[in-house]
C-alpha positions, 0 to 999 in steps of 0.5 A, spaced: 273 077 364 268 074 359 261 072 362 259 065 363 256 060 358 248 061 361 247 054 360 253 052 364 251 056 369 244 054 369 247 046 369 252 048 375 247 051 379 241 046 379 246 040 380 245 039 387 240 034 390 235 039 393 236 045 387 230 048 384 230 051 377 229 058 380 236 057 383 239 059 376 235 065 376 239 072 374 241 076 381 244 082 378 244 086 372 250 089 369 250 095 364 257 097 361 257 104 359 264 104 356 270 100 357 272 103 364 265 104 367 261 098 369 255 098 373 252 092 377 245 092 380 241 087 384 236 085 380 229 087 382 227 079 381 232 077 386 229 073 391 235 075 396 237 082 397 243 085 400 242 090 406 239 090 413 236 083 415 229 083 418 227 080 424 228 072 424 222 068 424 219 067 431 222 073 434 
């Protein structure tokens, strides 16, 4: 699957009324070693990361 055009992606992710330019920041890093191996990592700069959530506010 070809990667989305970066400009179209940014435009789509910032089109909402309360959108912030940071909403279009890359969240994953993709590395292709060869045709059969693709590694996908969460970017260090991602605001939200997968895993066990911390305590909720007010708890």
